Backbone and ligand atoms as CSV (ligand in chain L), in Angstrom:
chain,resi,resn,atom,element,x,y,z
A,1,MET,N,N,-75.960,-14.158,-69.535
A,1,MET,CA,C,-77.268,-13.928,-68.905
A,1,MET,C,C,-78.258,-13.410,-69.949
A,2,LYS,N,N,-79.462,-13.952,-69.918
A,2,LYS,CA,C,-80.483,-13.531,-70.884
A,2,LYS,C,C,-80.945,-12.104,-70.585
A,3,LYS,N,N,-81.411,-11.433,-71.645
A,3,LYS,CA,C,-81.882,-10.052,-71.503
A,3,LYS,C,C,-83.369,-9.942,-71.763
A,4,LEU,N,N,-84.008,-9.055,-70.990
A,4,LEU,CA,C,-85.406,-8.714,-71.242
A,4,LEU,C,C,-85.432,-7.245,-71.653
A,5,PHE,N,N,-85.997,-6.979,-72.831
A,5,PHE,CA,C,-86.106,-5.601,-73.293
A,5,PHE,C,C,-87.469,-5.056,-72.900
A,6,LEU,N,N,-87.432,-4.070,-72.019
A,6,LEU,CA,C,-88.661,-3.484,-71.468
A,6,LEU,C,C,-88.589,-1.970,-71.622
A,7,PRO,N,N,-89.316,-1.405,-72.611
A,7,PRO,CA,C,-89.291,0.045,-72.824
A,7,PRO,C,C,-89.726,0.791,-71.561
A,8,THR,N,N,-89.190,1.998,-71.369
A,8,THR,CA,C,-89.436,2.762,-70.136
A,8,THR,C,C,-90.917,3.041,-69.880
A,9,ASP,N,N,-91.702,3.265,-70.963
A,9,ASP,CA,C,-93.128,3.562,-70.734
A,9,ASP,C,C,-93.864,2.328,-70.200
A,10,LEU,N,N,-93.462,1.139,-70.666
A,10,LEU,CA,C,-94.094,-0.092,-70.177
A,10,LEU,C,C,-93.617,-0.414,-68.768
A,11,GLU,N,N,-92.348,-0.118,-68.502
A,11,GLU,CA,C,-91.823,-0.308,-67.152
A,11,GLU,C,C,-92.611,0.576,-66.171
A,12,ALA,N,N,-92.872,1.820,-66.597
A,12,ALA,CA,C,-93.629,2.765,-65.757
A,12,ALA,C,C,-95.059,2.284,-65.547
A,13,GLN,N,N,-95.636,1.666,-66.576
A,13,GLN,CA,C,-97.001,1.136,-66.472
A,13,GLN,C,C,-97.059,0.025,-65.421
A,14,ILE,N,N,-96.066,-0.863,-65.432
A,14,ILE,CA,C,-96.011,-1.953,-64.444
A,14,ILE,C,C,-95.854,-1.375,-63.044
A,15,ARG,N,N,-94.901,-0.440,-62.889
A,15,ARG,CA,C,-94.677,0.170,-61.568
A,15,ARG,C,C,-95.948,0.838,-61.038
A,16,GLY,N,N,-96.643,1.562,-61.931
A,16,GLY,CA,C,-97.864,2.273,-61.545
A,16,GLY,C,C,-98.949,1.315,-61.076
A,17,HIS,N,N,-99.110,0.208,-61.814
A,17,HIS,CA,C,-100.128,-0.784,-61.456
A,17,HIS,C,C,-99.798,-1.411,-60.094
A,18,CYS,N,N,-98.518,-1.706,-59.875
A,18,CYS,CA,C,-98.090,-2.314,-58.602
A,18,CYS,C,C,-98.305,-1.342,-57.437
A,19,GLU,N,N,-98.069,-0.062,-57.682
A,19,GLU,CA,C,-98.290,0.946,-56.638
A,19,GLU,C,C,-99.783,1.083,-56.329
A,20,ASP,N,N,-100.618,1.075,-57.380
A,20,ASP,CA,C,-102.067,1.224,-57.200
A,20,ASP,C,C,-102.652,0.101,-56.348
A,21,ASN,N,N,-102.080,-1.108,-56.465
A,21,ASN,CA,C,-102.633,-2.263,-55.758
A,21,ASN,C,C,-102.069,-2.449,-54.348
A,22,TYR,N,N,-101.012,-1.692,-54.011
A,22,TYR,CA,C,-100.428,-1.805,-52.688
A,22,TYR,C,C,-101.490,-1.548,-51.631
A,23,PRO,N,N,-101.600,-2.299,-50.516
A,23,PRO,CA,C,-100.662,-3.344,-50.063
A,23,PRO,C,C,-100.978,-4.752,-50.566
A,24,GLN,N,N,-101.780,-4.866,-51.629
A,24,GLN,CA,C,-102.005,-6.192,-52.200
A,24,GLN,C,C,-101.066,-6.394,-53.387
A,25,GLU,N,N,-100.886,-7.643,-53.779
A,25,GLU,CA,C,-100.056,-7.926,-54.943
A,25,GLU,C,C,-100.821,-7.564,-56.212
A,26,ALA,N,N,-100.113,-6.965,-57.158
A,26,ALA,CA,C,-100.669,-6.689,-58.485
A,26,ALA,C,C,-100.094,-7.740,-59.429
A,27,CYS,N,N,-100.787,-8.001,-60.535
A,27,CYS,CA,C,-100.247,-8.943,-61.507
A,27,CYS,C,C,-100.749,-8.611,-62.897
A,28,GLY,N,N,-100.065,-9.131,-63.897
A,28,GLY,CA,C,-100.456,-8.879,-65.272
A,28,GLY,C,C,-99.640,-9.701,-66.244
A,29,ILE,N,N,-99.968,-9.513,-67.516
A,29,ILE,CA,C,-99.360,-10.306,-68.597
A,29,ILE,C,C,-98.401,-9.445,-69.414
A,30,LEU,N,N,-97.306,-10.051,-69.858
A,30,LEU,CA,C,-96.354,-9.390,-70.741
A,30,LEU,C,C,-96.507,-9.976,-72.145
A,31,ILE,N,N,-96.761,-9.098,-73.111
A,31,ILE,CA,C,-96.897,-9.509,-74.511
A,31,ILE,C,C,-95.657,-9.046,-75.267
A,32,GLY,N,N,-95.193,-9.848,-76.209
A,32,GLY,CA,C,-94.044,-9.425,-77.003
A,32,GLY,C,C,-93.496,-10.566,-77.822
A,33,GLN,N,N,-92.217,-10.445,-78.162
A,33,GLN,CA,C,-91.533,-11.528,-78.876
A,33,GLN,C,C,-90.032,-11.362,-78.725
A,34,GLY,N,N,-89.338,-12.477,-78.750
A,34,GLY,CA,C,-87.876,-12.465,-78.694
A,34,GLY,C,C,-87.314,-11.720,-77.494
A,35,GLY,N,N,-87.943,-11.857,-76.342
A,35,GLY,CA,C,-87.422,-11.199,-75.145
A,35,GLY,C,C,-87.705,-9.704,-75.093
A,36,GLN,N,N,-88.519,-9.225,-76.036
A,36,GLN,CA,C,-88.879,-7.807,-76.066
A,36,GLN,C,C,-90.343,-7.649,-75.698
A,37,VAL,N,N,-90.608,-6.863,-74.639
A,37,VAL,CA,C,-91.993,-6.615,-74.251
A,37,VAL,C,C,-92.545,-5.487,-75.113
A,38,THR,N,N,-93.725,-5.733,-75.730
A,38,THR,CA,C,-94.332,-4.704,-76.575
A,38,THR,C,C,-95.645,-4.183,-75.975
A,39,LYS,N,N,-96.200,-4.937,-75.011
A,39,LYS,CA,C,-97.474,-4.557,-74.423
A,39,LYS,C,C,-97.590,-5.148,-73.026
A,40,VAL,N,N,-98.195,-4.389,-72.121
A,40,VAL,CA,C,-98.424,-4.855,-70.754
A,40,VAL,C,C,-99.927,-4.869,-70.504
A,41,ILE,N,N,-100.456,-6.015,-70.072
A,41,ILE,CA,C,-101.888,-6.139,-69.800
A,41,ILE,C,C,-102.093,-6.361,-68.296
A,42,PRO,N,N,-102.614,-5.348,-67.579
A,42,PRO,CA,C,-102.874,-5.548,-66.145
A,42,PRO,C,C,-104.019,-6.539,-65.940
A,43,SER,N,N,-103.905,-7.353,-64.900
A,43,SER,CA,C,-104.967,-8.314,-64.575
A,43,SER,C,C,-105.463,-8.030,-63.178
A,44,PRO,N,N,-106.761,-8.337,-62.901
A,44,PRO,CA,C,-107.170,-8.349,-61.499
A,44,PRO,C,C,-106.437,-9.502,-60.813
A,45,ASN,N,N,-106.157,-9.367,-59.531
A,45,ASN,CA,C,-105.532,-10.455,-58.779
A,45,ASN,C,C,-106.644,-11.323,-58.187
A,46,LEU,N,N,-106.807,-12.533,-58.719
A,46,LEU,CA,C,-107.909,-13.400,-58.308
A,46,LEU,C,C,-107.561,-14.283,-57.110
A,47,SER,N,N,-106.383,-14.115,-56.572
A,47,SER,CA,C,-105.983,-14.920,-55.417
A,47,SER,C,C,-106.908,-14.660,-54.227
A,48,ALA,N,N,-107.170,-15.712,-53.443
A,48,ALA,CA,C,-107.991,-15.572,-52.231
A,48,ALA,C,C,-107.200,-14.837,-51.148
A,49,THR,N,N,-105.874,-14.805,-51.299
A,49,THR,CA,C,-105.014,-14.093,-50.338
A,49,THR,C,C,-104.099,-13.134,-51.115
A,50,PRO,N,N,-104.708,-12.076,-51.691
A,50,PRO,CA,C,-103.955,-11.184,-52.601
A,50,PRO,C,C,-102.841,-10.392,-51.920
A,51,GLU,N,N,-102.829,-10.389,-50.581
A,51,GLU,CA,C,-101.746,-9.672,-49.887
A,51,GLU,C,C,-100.450,-10.484,-49.882
A,52,LYS,N,N,-100.543,-11.781,-50.241
A,52,LYS,CA,C,-99.312,-12.575,-50.247
A,52,LYS,C,C,-99.169,-13.521,-51.430
A,53,SER,N,N,-100.103,-13.482,-52.374
A,53,SER,CA,C,-99.940,-14.293,-53.575
A,53,SER,C,C,-100.738,-13.660,-54.715
A,54,PHE,N,N,-100.563,-14.218,-55.910
A,54,PHE,CA,C,-101.277,-13.652,-57.054
A,54,PHE,C,C,-101.823,-14.762,-57.929
A,55,GLU,N,N,-102.915,-14.421,-58.634
A,55,GLU,CA,C,-103.468,-15.331,-59.625
A,55,GLU,C,C,-104.016,-14.489,-60.762
A,56,ILE,N,N,-103.385,-14.632,-61.929
A,56,ILE,CA,C,-103.821,-13.879,-63.102
A,56,ILE,C,C,-105.145,-14.455,-63.597
A,57,ASP,N,N,-106.060,-13.581,-63.998
A,57,ASP,CA,C,-107.363,-13.996,-64.524
A,57,ASP,C,C,-107.169,-14.922,-65.738
A,58,PRO,N,N,-107.551,-16.203,-65.635
A,58,PRO,CA,C,-107.339,-17.129,-66.750
A,58,PRO,C,C,-108.076,-16.713,-68.020
A,59,ALA,N,N,-109.215,-16.029,-67.853
A,59,ALA,CA,C,-109.973,-15.570,-69.033
A,59,ALA,C,C,-109.162,-14.548,-69.833
A,60,LEU,N,N,-108.394,-13.735,-69.098
A,60,LEU,CA,C,-107.542,-12.725,-69.734
A,60,LEU,C,C,-106.422,-13.404,-70.540
A,61,ILE,N,N,-105.872,-14.474,-69.963
A,61,ILE,CA,C,-104.804,-15.221,-70.650
A,61,ILE,C,C,-105.354,-15.854,-71.924
A,62,ILE,N,N,-106.518,-16.498,-71.817
A,62,ILE,CA,C,-107.121,-17.141,-72.990
A,62,ILE,C,C,-107.441,-16.107,-74.064
A,63,HIS,N,N,-108.004,-14.971,-73.605
A,63,HIS,CA,C,-108.341,-13.895,-74.544
A,63,HIS,C,C,-107.103,-13.439,-75.317
A,64,HIS,N,N,-105.997,-13.241,-74.607
A,64,HIS,CA,C,-104.805,-12.715,-75.277
A,64,HIS,C,C,-104.041,-13.771,-76.061
A,65,GLN,N,N,-104.194,-15.050,-75.669
A,65,GLN,CA,C,-103.615,-16.113,-76.495
A,65,GLN,C,C,-104.296,-16.110,-77.857
A,66,ARG,N,N,-105.608,-15.913,-77.828
A,66,ARG,CA,C,-106.394,-15.897,-79.066
A,66,ARG,C,C,-106.058,-14.649,-79.878
A,67,ASP,N,N,-105.980,-13.535,-79.159
A,67,ASP,CA,C,-105.684,-12.238,-79.757
A,67,ASP,C,C,-104.333,-12.241,-80.457
A,68,CYS,N,N,-103.359,-12.955,-79.863
A,68,CYS,CA,C,-101.981,-12.929,-80.351
A,68,CYS,C,C,-101.764,-13.886,-81.501
A,69,ARG,N,N,-102.687,-14.808,-81.668
A,69,ARG,CA,C,-102.490,-15.845,-82.681
A,69,ARG,C,C,-102.349,-15.248,-84.080
A,70,ALA,N,N,-103.090,-14.190,-84.343
A,70,ALA,CA,C,-103.068,-13.563,-85.664
A,70,ALA,C,C,-101.732,-12.870,-85.956
A,71,GLY,N,N,-101.151,-12.245,-84.952
A,71,GLY,CA,C,-99.894,-11.532,-85.154
A,71,GLY,C,C,-98.700,-12.352,-84.712
A,72,SER,N,N,-97.515,-11.747,-84.679
A,72,SER,CA,C,-96.313,-12.470,-84.289
A,72,SER,C,C,-96.034,-12.324,-82.792
A,73,ASP,N,N,-96.689,-11.337,-82.142
A,73,ASP,CA,C,-96.484,-11.171,-80.708
A,73,ASP,C,C,-97.287,-12.223,-79.947
A,74,LYS,N,N,-96.772,-12.599,-78.780
A,74,LYS,CA,C,-97.490,-13.575,-77.963
A,74,LYS,C,C,-97.245,-13.284,-76.485
A,75,ILE,N,N,-97.881,-14.073,-75.636
A,75,ILE,CA,C,-97.640,-13.916,-74.202
A,75,ILE,C,C,-96.244,-14.460,-73.912
A,76,ILE,N,N,-95.343,-13.603,-73.438
A,76,ILE,CA,C,-93.978,-14.065,-73.156
A,76,ILE,C,C,-93.706,-14.167,-71.651
A,77,GLY,N,N,-94.635,-13.658,-70.848
A,77,GLY,CA,C,-94.393,-13.750,-69.409
A,77,GLY,C,C,-95.452,-13.025,-68.617
A,78,HIS,N,N,-95.150,-12.798,-67.357
A,78,HIS,CA,C,-96.088,-12.107,-66.483
A,78,HIS,C,C,-95.311,-11.335,-65.428
A,79,TYR,N,N,-96.015,-10.434,-64.763
A,79,TYR,CA,C,-95.379,-9.678,-63.677
A,79,TYR,C,C,-96.264,-9.737,-62.451
A,80,HIS,N,N,-95.665,-9.569,-61.283
A,80,HIS,CA,C,-96.437,-9.379,-60.057
A,80,HIS,C,C,-95.587,-8.631,-59.053
A,81,SER,N,N,-96.255,-8.124,-58.014
A,81,SER,CA,C,-95.528,-7.310,-57.036
A,81,SER,C,C,-95.404,-8.036,-55.706
A,82,HIS,N,N,-94.415,-7.619,-54.931
A,82,HIS,CA,C,-94.230,-8.092,-53.560
A,82,HIS,C,C,-94.339,-6.888,-52.629
A,83,PRO,N,N,-95.557,-6.665,-52.081
A,83,PRO,CA,C,-95.715,-5.536,-51.156
A,83,PRO,C,C,-94.835,-5.728,-49.917
A,84,ASP,N,N,-94.013,-4.754,-49.629
A,84,ASP,CA,C,-93.081,-4.799,-48.493
A,84,ASP,C,C,-92.203,-6.050,-48.522
A,85,GLY,N,N,-91.905,-6.528,-49.742
A,85,GLY,CA,C,-91.033,-7.701,-49.872
A,85,GLY,C,C,-89.928,-7.427,-50.883
A,86,GLN,N,N,-89.068,-8.418,-51.068
A,86,GLN,CA,C,-87.962,-8.290,-52.012
A,86,GLN,C,C,-88.435,-8.630,-53.433
A,87,ALA,N,N,-87.725,-8.090,-54.419
A,87,ALA,CA,C,-88.044,-8.360,-55.817
A,87,ALA,C,C,-87.380,-9.659,-56.283
A,88,VAL,N,N,-87.599,-10.703,-55.498
A,88,VAL,CA,C,-87.086,-12.038,-55.837
A,88,VAL,C,C,-88.215,-13.048,-55.608
A,89,PRO,N,N,-88.152,-14.206,-56.273
A,89,PRO,CA,C,-89.235,-15.187,-56.113
A,89,PRO,C,C,-89.402,-15.617,-54.652
A,90,SER,N,N,-90.656,-15.641,-54.189
A,90,SER,CA,C,-90.951,-16.072,-52.824
A,90,SER,C,C,-91.021,-17.595,-52.784
A,91,THR,N,N,-91.119,-18.148,-51.589
A,91,THR,CA,C,-91.285,-19.596,-51.437
A,91,THR,C,C,-92.512,-20.046,-52.211
A,92,HIS,N,N,-93.565,-19.225,-52.123
A,92,HIS,CA,C,-94.808,-19.528,-52.840
A,92,HIS,C,C,-94.572,-19.529,-54.355
A,93,ASP,N,N,-93.803,-18.546,-54.836
A,93,ASP,CA,C,-93.508,-18.472,-56.279
A,93,ASP,C,C,-92.735,-19.714,-56.727
A,94,HIS,N,N,-91.772,-20.132,-55.909
A,94,HIS,CA,C,-90.960,-21.306,-56.258
A,94,HIS,C,C,-91.795,-22.573,-56.319
A,95,ALA,N,N,-92.936,-22.568,-55.608
A,95,ALA,CA,C,-93.783,-23.760,-55.555
A,95,ALA,C,C,-94.723,-23.861,-56.754
A,96,GLN,N,N,-94.740,-22.822,-57.609
A,96,GLN,CA,C,-95.615,-22.843,-58.785
A,96,GLN,C,C,-95.081,-23.836,-59.810
A,97,ASN,N,N,-95.991,-24.319,-60.654
A,97,ASN,CA,C,-95.546,-25.132,-61.788
A,97,ASN,C,C,-95.085,-24.182,-62.876
A,98,TYR,N,N,-93.813,-24.279,-63.224
A,98,TYR,CA,C,-93.286,-23.335,-64.198
A,98,TYR,C,C,-93.620,-23.734,-65.618
A,99,ASP,N,N,-94.064,-22.750,-66.377
A,99,ASP,CA,C,-94.108,-22.893,-67.819
A,99,ASP,C,C,-92.740,-22.414,-68.283
A,100,GLU,N,N,-91.959,-23.311,-68.838
A,100,GLU,CA,C,-90.560,-23.014,-69.200
A,100,GLU,C,C,-90.417,-21.797,-70.115
A,101,ALA,N,N,-91.478,-21.491,-70.877
A,101,ALA,CA,C,-91.369,-20.402,-71.844
A,101,ALA,C,C,-91.596,-19.027,-71.226
A,102,LEU,N,N,-92.095,-18.983,-69.999
A,102,LEU,CA,C,-92.515,-17.695,-69.452
A,102,LEU,C,C,-91.448,-16.965,-68.633
A,103,ILE,N,N,-91.393,-15.648,-68.855
A,103,ILE,CA,C,-90.517,-14.764,-68.096
A,103,ILE,C,C,-91.296,-14.223,-66.897
A,104,TRP,N,N,-90.636,-14.136,-65.766
A,104,TRP,CA,C,-91.253,-13.585,-64.560
A,104,TRP,C,C,-90.649,-12.213,-64.283
A,105,VAL,N,N,-91.501,-11.223,-64.045
A,105,VAL,CA,C,-91.024,-9.922,-63.575
A,105,VAL,C,C,-91.611,-9.714,-62.183
A,106,ILE,N,N,-90.752,-9.395,-61.230
A,106,ILE,CA,C,-91.204,-9.195,-59.847
A,106,ILE,C,C,-90.779,-7.795,-59.381
A,107,VAL,N,N,-91.743,-7.074,-58.809
A,107,VAL,CA,C,-91.511,-5.697,-58.375
A,107,VAL,C,C,-91.705,-5.603,-56.868
A,108,SER,N,N,-90.751,-4.997,-56.192
A,108,SER,CA,C,-90.930,-4.754,-54.763
A,108,SER,C,C,-91.603,-3.396,-54.587
A,109,VAL,N,N,-92.630,-3.341,-53.723
A,109,VAL,CA,C,-93.378,-2.096,-53.499
A,109,VAL,C,C,-93.463,-1.813,-52.002
A,110,THR,N,N,-93.269,-0.581,-51.632
A,110,THR,CA,C,-93.503,-0.158,-50.252
A,110,THR,C,C,-94.522,0.976,-50.296
A,111,LYS,N,N,-94.889,1.517,-49.148
A,111,LYS,CA,C,-95.868,2.615,-49.154
A,111,LYS,C,C,-95.292,3.859,-49.822
A,112,LYS,N,N,-93.970,3.881,-50.016
A,112,LYS,CA,C,-93.330,5.004,-50.716
A,112,LYS,C,C,-93.378,4.833,-52.238
A,113,GLY,N,N,-93.803,3.642,-52.703
A,113,GLY,CA,C,-93.883,3.404,-54.135
A,113,GLY,C,C,-93.113,2.177,-54.567
A,114,ALA,N,N,-93.079,1.962,-55.893
A,114,ALA,CA,C,-92.380,0.797,-56.444
A,114,ALA,C,C,-90.870,0.978,-56.265
A,115,GLN,N,N,-90.200,-0.092,-55.904
A,115,GLN,CA,C,-88.749,-0.047,-55.679
A,115,GLN,C,C,-88.035,-0.870,-56.752
A,116,ASP,N,N,-87.395,-1.955,-56.360
A,116,ASP,CA,C,-86.642,-2.776,-57.318
A,116,ASP,C,C,-87.560,-3.569,-58.247
A,117,MET,N,N,-87.075,-3.777,-59.464
A,117,MET,CA,C,-87.769,-4.637,-60.419
A,117,MET,C,C,-86.755,-5.634,-60.965
A,118,ASN,N,N,-87.080,-6.917,-60.904
A,118,ASN,CA,C,-86.178,-7.938,-61.421
A,118,ASN,C,C,-86.920,-8.870,-62.368
A,119,ALA,N,N,-86.188,-9.407,-63.342
A,119,ALA,CA,C,-86.768,-10.358,-64.286
A,119,ALA,C,C,-86.061,-11.702,-64.142
A,120,PHE,N,N,-86.853,-12.778,-64.332
A,120,PHE,CA,C,-86.324,-14.135,-64.192
A,120,PHE,C,C,-86.816,-14.992,-65.349
A,121,ALA,N,N,-85.888,-15.812,-65.859
A,121,ALA,CA,C,-86.253,-16.800,-66.870
A,121,ALA,C,C,-86.280,-18.152,-66.184
A,122,THR,N,N,-87.053,-19.076,-66.746
A,122,THR,CA,C,-87.104,-20.421,-66.172
A,122,THR,C,C,-86.093,-21.305,-66.875
A,123,HIS,N,N,-85.257,-21.950,-66.092
A,123,HIS,CA,C,-84.243,-22.823,-66.661
A,123,HIS,C,C,-84.049,-24.024,-65.747
A,124,ASP,N,N,-84.305,-25.226,-66.273
A,124,ASP,CA,C,-84.193,-26.461,-65.485
A,124,ASP,C,C,-84.987,-26.385,-64.175
A,125,GLY,N,N,-86.205,-25.833,-64.252
A,125,GLY,CA,C,-87.054,-25.768,-63.073
A,125,GLY,C,C,-86.653,-24.724,-62.056
A,126,GLN,N,N,-85.717,-23.857,-62.420
A,126,GLN,CA,C,-85.283,-22.788,-61.515
A,126,GLN,C,C,-85.593,-21.438,-62.161
A,127,LEU,N,N,-85.767,-20.416,-61.326
A,127,LEU,CA,C,-85.922,-19.065,-61.852
A,127,LEU,C,C,-84.554,-18.401,-61.839
A,128,VAL,N,N,-84.088,-18.049,-63.041
A,128,VAL,CA,C,-82.741,-17.506,-63.209
A,128,VAL,C,C,-82.822,-16.023,-63.563
A,129,HIS,N,N,-82.038,-15.216,-62.891
A,129,HIS,CA,C,-81.985,-13.775,-63.085
A,129,HIS,C,C,-81.741,-13.386,-64.544
A,130,MET,N,N,-82.485,-12.368,-65.019
A,130,MET,CA,C,-82.242,-11.811,-66.348
A,130,MET,C,C,-81.855,-10.345,-66.195
A,131,VAL,N,N,-81.183,-9.799,-67.194
A,131,VAL,CA,C,-80.881,-8.379,-67.208
A,131,VAL,C,C,-82.064,-7.654,-67.849
A,132,ILE,N,N,-82.523,-6.562,-67.225
A,132,ILE,CA,C,-83.580,-5.763,-67.843
A,132,ILE,C,C,-82.932,-4.580,-68.555
A,133,SER,N,N,-83.241,-4.450,-69.834
A,133,SER,CA,C,-82.718,-3.347,-70.623
A,133,SER,C,C,-83.891,-2.538,-71.159
A,134,THR,N,N,-83.769,-1.212,-71.172
A,134,THR,CA,C,-84.892,-0.395,-71.621
A,134,THR,C,C,-84.925,-0.235,-73.148
A,135,GLN,N,N,-83.863,-0.634,-73.814
A,135,GLN,CA,C,-83.907,-0.589,-75.286
A,135,GLN,C,C,-83.151,-1.740,-75.905
A,136,LYS,N,N,-83.573,-2.087,-77.129
A,136,LYS,CA,C,-82.968,-3.226,-77.816
A,136,LYS,C,C,-81.698,-2.796,-78.534
L,1,ZN,ZN,ZN,-94.324,-13.580,-55.690
């Protein structure tokens, strides 16, 4: 099983953003390299139905693609939350066109706060579970 290295401070940043947006879905970009997240960029959720889907600001993606070109880090994935849902891909998530290179992080949030966090890699058009590790 593939591993995603997510330092505890970045994990906390994702959880905090997902809690702040509850009961709407939060979303953002994961920057890094080699399965290691080095930076988390929160995005506004541009979806017309943010309580049940997410859309990362495309301008933010373009900005960070350009930003990353100079260094070795790049956009390696994205995260979003499932308010009062499970930390697994929804039917809507499965219907997205997958970019094979991108890692998905999904966080379940309730009114008590962020709960489970799971990571998925894309393989043969499926989202496959990854192990999240806080250190490399
Ligand atoms: Zn989802």
